[in-house]
ZAMARGU-4260 file (C-alpha; in steps of 0.2 Angstrom, whole numbers, plus 5000, padded with zeros to 4 digits):
<rodrens>
0) 4809/4894/4672 | 4809/4895/4690 | 4808/4879/4700 | 4813/4872/4717 | 4831/4867/4712
5) 4834/4884/4705 | 4828/4891/4723 | 4840/4879/4732 | 4854/4883/4720 | 4851/4902/4722
10) 4851/4900/4741 | 4867/4890/4741 | 4876/4903/4731 | 4871/4917/4742 | 4876/4907/4757
15) 4894/4904/4749 | 4896/4922/4745 | 4891/4928/4762 | 4902/4915/4770 | 4916/4920/4759
20) 4914/4939/4763 | 4912/4936/4782 | 4927/4923/4783 | 4939/4935/4773 | 4935/4949/4786
25) 4939/4937/4800 | 4954/4928/4792 | 4945/4911/4793 | 4948/4898/4780 | 4933/4888/4773
30) 4935/4872/4763 | 4923/4865/4751 | 4920/4846/4754 | 4909/4833/4749 | 4897/4831/4763
35) 4880/4823/4761 | 4874/4830/4778 | 4875/4848/4770 | 4864/4848/4755 | 4862/4866/4755
40) 4880/4871/4751 | 4892/4856/4753 | 4903/4867/4764 | 4911/4862/4780 | 4920/4874/4792
45) 4937/4870/4799 | 4939/4883/4812 | 4951/4886/4827 | 4946/4882/4845 | 4938/4899/4847
50) 4928/4900/4831 | 4910/4906/4830 | 4895/4899/4821 | 4887/4906/4806 | 4872/4911/4816
55) 4883/4920/4828 | 4891/4929/4814 | 4874/4934/4807 | 4869/4939/4824 | 4885/4950/4825
60) 4881/4958/4809 | 4863/4962/4815 | 4870/4968/4832 | 4882/4980/4823 | 4868/4987/4812
65) 4859/4991/4828 | 4874/4999/4836 | 4876/4986/4849 | 4894/4981/4855 | 4899/4964/4850
70) 4905/4952/4863 | 4914/4936/4860 | 4906/4921/4867 | 4915/4906/4873 | 4912/4888/4867
75) 4907/4882/4884 | 4893/4895/4886 | 4874/4889/4886 | 4869/4902/4874 | 4881/4895/4860
80) 4875/4877/4863 | 4857/4884/4859 | 4863/4893/4843 | 4872/4877/4837 | 4857/4866/4840
85) 4847/4879/4830 | 4858/4876/4814 | 4854/4859/4807 | 4862/4862/4790 | 4879/4870/4794
90) 4887/4871/4811 | 4903/4876/4818 | 4914/4867/4831 | 4919/4883/4841 | 4919/4902/4841
95) 4929/4914/4832 | 4948/4917/4836 | 4953/4934/4841 | 4968/4943/4836 | 4983/4937/4845
100) 4987/4955/4851 | 4969/4957/4858 | 4961/4947/4871 | 4942/4944/4870 | 4933/4956/4881
105) 4924/4941/4890 | 4941/4934/4895 | 4946/4951/4901 | 4930/4953/4911 | 4932/4935/4918
110) 4950/4940/4923 | 4946/4956/4931 | 4932/4948/4941 | 4944/4934/4947 | 4956/4948/4953
115) 4942/4958/4961 | 4936/4942/4970 | 4953/4938/4976 | 4955/4955/4982 | 4938/4955/4991
120) 4943/4938/4999 | 4959/4944/5005 | 4952/4961/5012 | 4938/4951/5020 | 4949/4939/5028
125) 4960/4953/5035 | 4944/4962/5041 | 4939/4946/5049 | 4956/4943/5058 | 4956/4962/5064
130) 4938/4960/5070 | 4943/4944/5079 | 4958/4952/5087 | 4947/4967/5093 | 4934/4956/5100
135) 4948/4945/5109 | 4955/4962/5116 | 4938/4967/5122 | 4935/4950/5130 | 4952/4951/5139
140) 4949/4968/5145 | 4932/4963/5152 | 4942/4948/5160 | 4953/4962/5169 | 4938/4968/5178
145) 4937/4952/5189 | 4955/4953/5194 | 4961/4959/5211 | 4978/4967/5211 | 4988/4971/5226
150) 4993/4989/5227 | 5004/4990/5243 | 5023/4994/5247 | 5026/4975/5250 | 5012/4963/5252
155) 4995/4960/5258 | 4990/4944/5269 | 4978/4931/5262 | 4968/4925/5277 | 4956/4910/5279
160) 4942/4921/5285 | 4937/4940/5280 | 4944/4946/5296 | 4961/4951/5303 | 4959/4936/5315
165) 4960/4924/5301 | 4974/4912/5299 | 4987/4918/5286 | 4987/4907/5271 | 4999/4916/5260
170) 5004/4933/5254 | 4999/4943/5239 | 5014/4954/5234 | 5013/4971/5227 | 5007/4971/5209
175) 5003/4952/5211 | 4985/4946/5205 | 4971/4935/5210 | 4955/4931/5203 | 4940/4939/5211
180) 4927/4927/5219 | 4916/4937/5231 | 4916/4952/5242 | 4912/4952/5261 | 4912/4966/5273
185) 4926/4975/5264 | 4936/4960/5260 | 4939/4951/5244 | 4939/4932/5242 | 4952/4927/5229
190) 4960/4913/5221 | 4979/4915/5216 | 4992/4902/5213 | 4989/4888/5226 | 4980/4900/5238
195) 4962/4904/5241 | 4957/4916/5254 | 4953/4934/5259 | 4963/4950/5257 | 4957/4967/5263
200) 4949/4977/5249 | 4958/4994/5255 | 4975/4986/5249 | 4969/4980/5232 | 4960/4986/5217
205) 4947/4977/5207 | 4933/4981/5194 | 4936/4996/5182 | 4951/5002/5193 | 4960/4985/5188
210) 4959/4986/5170 | 4972/5000/5168 | 4983/4993/5182 | 4983/4975/5174 | 4990/4982/5157
215) 5004/4990/5167 | 5009/4976/5179 | 5005/4961/5167 | 5018/4953/5155 | 5012/4953/5138
220) 5015/4936/5129 | 5014/4931/5110 | 5013/4912/5108 | 5018/4906/5091 | 5004/4896/5081
225) 5013/4892/5065 | 5027/4880/5062 | 5041/4892/5059 | 5038/4911/5063 | 5048/4924/5054
230) 5053/4939/5065 | 5056/4954/5054 | 5066/4970/5056 | 5050/4981/5052 | 5031/4978/5053
235) 5029/4971/5035 | 5029/4956/5025 | 5043/4963/5013 | 5054/4968/5028 | 5071/4958/5031
240) 5069/4942/5042 | 5078/4945/5058 | 5076/4927/5065 | 5065/4911/5066 | 5055/4905/5080
245) 5047/4888/5082 | 5029/4884/5085 | 5022/4886/5103 | 5037/4896/5109 | 5032/4912/5119
250) 5039/4930/5115 | 5039/4945/5126 | 5028/4958/5118 | 5035/4976/5120 | 5023/4986/5108
255) 5007/4982/5099 | 5003/4989/5082 | 4989/4987/5069 | 4991/4969/5065 | 5009/4968/5071
260) 5017/4966/5088 | 5035/4971/5093 | 5044/4956/5101 | 5061/4953/5109 | 5072/4938/5102
265) 5089/4933/5103 | 5094/4943/5088 | 5086/4959/5095 | 5069/4967/5093 | 5058/4963/5078
270) 5040/4962/5073 | 5028/4948/5070 | 5011/4947/5062 | 4997/4945/5074 | 4990/4932/5062
275) 5003/4919/5068 | 5003/4922/5086 | 4990/4922/5101 | 4992/4936/5113 | 4990/4934/5132
280) 4994/4942/5148 | 5004/4934/5162 | 5003/4940/5181 | 5013/4936/5196 | 5002/4926/5208
285) 5001/4924/5227 | 5014/4913/5237 | 5007/4901/5250 | 5013/4900/5267 | 5020/4883/5264
290) 5029/4889/5248 | 5037/4905/5257 | 5043/4894/5271 | 5051/4882/5259 | 5059/4896/5250
295) 5066/4904/5265 | 5073/4889/5271 | 5081/4885/5255 | 5089/4902/5253 | 5096/4901/5271
300) 5104/4884/5267 | 5111/4891/5251 | 5118/4906/5261 | 5126/4895/5274 | 5134/4884/5261
305) 5140/4899/5251 | 5149/4905/5267 | 5156/4889/5271 | 5163/4888/5254 | 5170/4905/5254
310) 5178/4901/5271 | 5187/4885/5264 | 5193/4895/5249 | 5200/4908/5260 | 5209/4895/5271
315) 5216/4886/5255 | 5222/4902/5248 | 5230/4907/5264 | 5239/4890/5266 | 5246/4891/5248
320) 5252/4909/5251 | 5261/4904/5267 | 5269/4889/5257 | 5275/4901/5243 | 5282/4913/5255
325) 5293/4900/5264 | 5300/4894/5248 | 5304/4910/5239 | 5314/4925/5243 | 5302/4937/5234
330) 5286/4935/5245 | 5276/4950/5238 | 5276/4943/5220 | 5270/4926/5225 | 5255/4931/5235
335) 5239/4923/5227 | 5223/4932/5226 | 5207/4924/5232 | 5195/4920/5218 | 5178/4928/5217
340) 5164/4916/5222 | 5148/4915/5213 | 5131/4918/5222 | 5127/4901/5230 | 5136/4886/5230
345) 5124/4875/5221 | 5123/4856/5220 | 5138/4846/5213 | 5127/4839/5200 | 5122/4857/5194
350) 5140/4861/5193 | 5143/4846/5183 | 5129/4851/5171 | 5137/4869/5168 | 5155/4861/5166
355) 5149/4849/5153 | 5139/4863/5143 | 5154/4874/5143 | 5165/4862/5133 | 5155/4865/5118
360) 5158/4884/5116 | 5163/4888/5099 | 5152/4875/5091 | 5139/4881/5078 | 5121/4887/5080
365) 5109/4877/5069 | 5090/4881/5069 | 5080/4866/5075 | 5096/4857/5078 | 5100/4846/5094
370) 5118/4841/5091 | 5131/4848/5103 | 5145/4846/5091 | 5137/4848/5074 | 5124/4862/5079
375) 5109/4865/5090 | 5097/4880/5093 | 5095/4887/5111 | 5082/4874/5118 | 5090/4860/5108
380) 5107/4864/5117 | 5100/4864/5134 | 5089/4848/5130 | 5105/4839/5124 | 5115/4844/5139
385) 5103/4838/5151 | 5100/4823/5142 | 5118/4818/5145 | 5113/4818/5164 | 5097/4807/5161
390) 5085/4821/5162 | 5072/4823/5147 | 5068/4841/5143 | 5057/4848/5129 | 5064/4856/5114
395) 5055/4872/5117 | 5061/4888/5126 | 5043/4892/5131 | 5041/4875/5138 | 5057/4876/5148
400) 5049/4890/5158 | 5039/4876/5167 | 5051/4863/5170 | 5060/4860/5187 | 5056/4873/5200
405) 5057/4892/5201 | 5071/4900/5210 | 5063/4918/5210 | 5076/4926/5200 | 5094/4928/5193
410) 5100/4934/5210 | 5096/4916/5216 | 5103/4907/5201 | 5116/4893/5204 | 5127/4884/5191
415) 5116/4872/5181 | 5100/4882/5182 | 5090/4885/5166 | 5089/4904/5163 | 5073/4908/5152
420) 5072/4923/5140 | 5059/4929/5128 | 5061/4916/5114 | 5078/4910/5121 | 5085/4899/5135
425) 5103/4896/5142 | 5112/4887/5156 | 5118/4897/5171 | 5137/4894/5174 | 5140/4905/5189
430) 5148/4922/5192 | 5133/4930/5183 | 5135/4921/5166 | 5126/4908/5155 | 5132/4897/5141
435) 5119/4896/5127 | 5117/4893/5108 | 5115/4911/5103 | 5113/4914/5085 | 5120/4908/5068
440) 5132/4921/5068 | 5140/4918/5086 | 5136/4900/5089 | 5138/4893/5107 | 5145/4906/5118
445) 5146/4912/5136 | 5137/4929/5139 | 5132/4939/5154 | 5115/4932/5161 | 5108/4949/5162
450) 5111/4955/5144 | 5092/4953/5142 | 5076/4953/5153 | 5075/4937/5162 | 5058/4929/5162
455) 5061/4914/5173 | 5076/4904/5181 | 5072/4885/5183 | 5082/4873/5194 | 5082/4854/5189
460) 5097/4848/5202
</rodrens>
């Protein structure tokens, strides 16, 4: 006799058999327990973290019948939550566990999408940086059109009015640059350095003609924007690191590539990524009349002092030579040779600085260091030497280019002057030489001052 209890028992048996068959295929264990919350079968499922519900298994079976591809669904998905809510009698805690050697396709898809997303972000970032650089280059080129560049054998006068009758305010030397303000009767009104006045247009170029010339006469500078910049032997992040440069230091650019620039540092020529520097162009500016007069007077005084020093040295040498000849029978072998003089006598304080710096030759180079005995880098060495004389200087070779006053070039250098290079700095000691904290291999040494291109020579004393 068929009754309701038989119907329930039949359904329970069918569920048990179906579950056993499905679980045996998936290698999932089921345990019969006493559970008043499961009147239909009395079975609870102890599944791993990635198990699936009975309904999911049923849906899977139906999907296979229809030829659909089966996709594992994570526990956290909203669709699974709805499936679990639809099973009031027998629910599972999670989805089915895949084989240890096989990743669920959903996880593979998520990982692939993550890799694709990261690649897209990196590519997008690179594209944005490249576009920013291109935009900056275009802006700079547009700015070159507003320059006025002297194109003469020597210089063109900067006058107070647009006429040769105007007072001479200064000089714009060949390849020197001013900012265009206005044009009047064939004259350009410019501002350059501390000078604002008029130059005759026929001796200068501006507008489109100034763009190409500006690229030739300007000095291309890369200013470091990261804490420590790695200069590499080749343009690539996997290339060997040639040297380290601190933030805000300025490097002379000798070549520009796609995303990289070639720069000159103490260790030699290397490459840096344009992502970590800002590029700019520096120009020589006009010299005012007052600045010229002060420079000429200073040079004249230095020449006079040098001549007097040379004369004193010659007299002293002659006196010693005469004394040696009178006290010795071999006069030819006792003749003293007059020592070579350095260009310009310089101040005594400057000589003291140079003498003090030279006593540390042989001590180590340490990047970021300021110790004259235990190790210093180039700007740390200069800073610590001058600190001994009560002068506070920045710990930056780029900033050293702005301290004291300019002497025009290496030909005017005197002992104690600061000689600035691309990413490097040293102290002039006379006779065409500098003392400097060179590299970690060489330490503090004395070198020829012109061993690299000099950007500036600054005088403190």
